[in-house]
C-alpha positions in Angstrom: -19.5 25.4 -4.0 -17.4 25.9 -7.0 -19.2 26.4 -10.3 -17.5 25.3 -13.6 -18.0 26.9 -16.9 -18.7 24.4 -19.7 -14.9 24.4 -20.8 -13.8 23.9 -17.3 -16.3 21.1 -16.7 -15.0 19.5 -20.0 -11.5 19.8 -18.9 -12.2 18.4 -15.3 -14.0 15.2 -16.7 -11.9 14.6 -19.9 -15.1 14.9 -22.0 -15.8 17.1 -24.9 -18.5 19.7 -24.7 -20.5 17.8 -27.2 -20.4 14.8 -25.0 -21.5 16.8 -21.8 -24.3 18.0 -24.0 -25.4 14.6 -25.2 -25.3 13.1 -21.8 -27.5 15.9 -20.7 -29.9 15.4 -23.6 -29.8 11.5 -22.8 -30.8 12.2 -19.2 -27.6 10.8 -17.9 -26.5 14.0 -16.2 -28.4 17.0 -14.9 -30.5 18.9 -15.2 -27.5 21.3 -15.4 -28.1 24.7 -13.8 -28.0 27.5 -16.3 -27.0 31.2 -15.7 -29.2 34.2 -16.7 -27.8 33.9 -20.3 -28.7 30.3 -20.6 -25.2 29.1 -20.4 -24.6 25.8 -18.5 -22.9 26.0 -15.0 -21.6 22.7 -13.6 -21.1 22.5 -9.8 -19.0 20.0 -8.0 -21.8 17.5 -7.6 -22.3 17.5 -11.4 -18.6 17.0 -12.1 -18.6 14.1 -9.5 -21.5 12.4 -11.2 -20.0 12.9 -14.6 -17.0 11.1 -13.3 -19.2 8.0 -12.2 -21.0 8.1 -15.5 -17.6 8.1 -17.4 -16.3 5.3 -15.2 -19.5 3.2 -15.9 -19.2 4.1 -19.6 -15.5 3.0 -19.5 -16.5 -0.1 -18.1 -18.7 -1.1 -21.0 -22.1 0.1 -20.0 -24.1 1.4 -22.9 -26.2 4.5 -22.9 -29.4 2.3 -22.3 -27.7 0.8 -19.4 -26.6 4.3 -17.9 -30.2 5.6 -18.5 -31.6 2.6 -16.5 -29.2 3.3 -13.7 -30.1 6.9 -13.8 -33.7 6.2 -13.7 -33.2 3.8 -10.7 -31.5 6.5 -8.8 -33.9 9.3 -9.8 -36.9 7.2 -8.9 -35.4 6.5 -5.5 -36.0 2.7 -6.3 -35.1 0.4 -3.4 -31.4 0.0 -2.9 -31.7 -3.6 -3.8 -32.8 -2.7 -7.4 -29.6 -0.7 -7.8 -27.4 -3.5 -6.2 -29.0 -6.0 -8.6 -28.4 -3.8 -11.5 -24.7 -3.0 -10.6 -24.1 -6.7 -9.8 -25.3 -7.9 -13.2 -23.0 -5.2 -14.9 -20.2 -6.4 -12.6 -20.6 -10.0 -13.9 -20.7 -8.8 -17.4 -17.4 -6.9 -16.8 -15.7 -10.0 -15.2 -16.7 -12.0 -18.3 -15.1 -9.5 -20.5 -12.0 -9.5 -18.2 -11.8 -13.3 -18.5 -12.0 -13.0 -22.3 -9.3 -10.2 -22.2 -7.0 -12.4 -19.9 -7.4 -15.3 -22.3 -6.4 -13.2 -25.3 -3.3 -11.8 -23.4 -2.3 -15.3 -22.6 -2.5 -16.2 -26.2 -0.6 -13.0 -27.3 2.1 -13.7 -24.6 2.5 -17.1 -26.1 2.9 -15.8 -29.5 5.4 -13.2 -28.3 7.5 -16.0 -26.6 7.3 -18.1 -29.6 8.3 -15.6 -32.2 11.0 -14.1 -29.8 12.6 -17.6 -29.7 12.5 -17.7 -33.6 14.6 -14.6 -33.9 17.1 -15.1 -36.6 20.7 -15.6 -35.5 23.4 -13.1 -36.8 24.0 -15.3 -39.9 20.5 -15.6 -40.9 19.0 -13.3 -43.7 16.7 -10.6 -42.3 13.1 -11.2 -43.2 13.6 -14.7 -44.6 10.8 -16.2 -42.3 8.6 -13.3 -41.9 6.0 -14.4 -44.3 3.3 -17.0 -43.6 4.4 -20.3 -45.0 8.1 -19.3 -45.3 10.6 -20.5 -43.0 14.3 -21.4 -42.9 13.3 -24.7 -41.2 12.0 -27.6 -43.3 8.5 -28.4 -42.5 8.1 -25.1 -40.5 5.7 -22.5 -41.4 3.1 -20.1 -39.8 0.3 -22.2 -41.5 -2.3 -23.9 -39.3 -1.2 -27.6 -38.7 2.4 -26.7 -38.9 3.3 -26.6 -35.2 2.1 -23.1 -34.5 -1.4 -24.0 -33.5 -3.8 -21.3 -32.2 -4.2 -21.2 -28.4 
């Protein structure tokens, strides 16, 4: 099995050396084997597990959640406990995804709205760029002026 020096493990996982040490201190990875000089040596299993931790972290799990999941694995808790934990995190992630999709819909609407408002070649540049200013009577970027949120 290939063994990685700390810098190689950092490069392979995309994490900094400080983050790797922090994850080990927090009990999220490891214990990491050390050579006779006390230097960390990461094997392929360590690197693979760090990839899972990184994925879960990117999915929004906090350190406490990651610590809990790691505890469930180390305690050899029943598989159902792990499944329950992961399903709950999955639901949270789906909620965030729905919120993100709603925000994207709003942004797409604003992009379409402002793209349609592009000045023609005869208009002065920047004349309608400020909130409340417009070349159109009764038109502004203020609430209640036809540019409603949502």
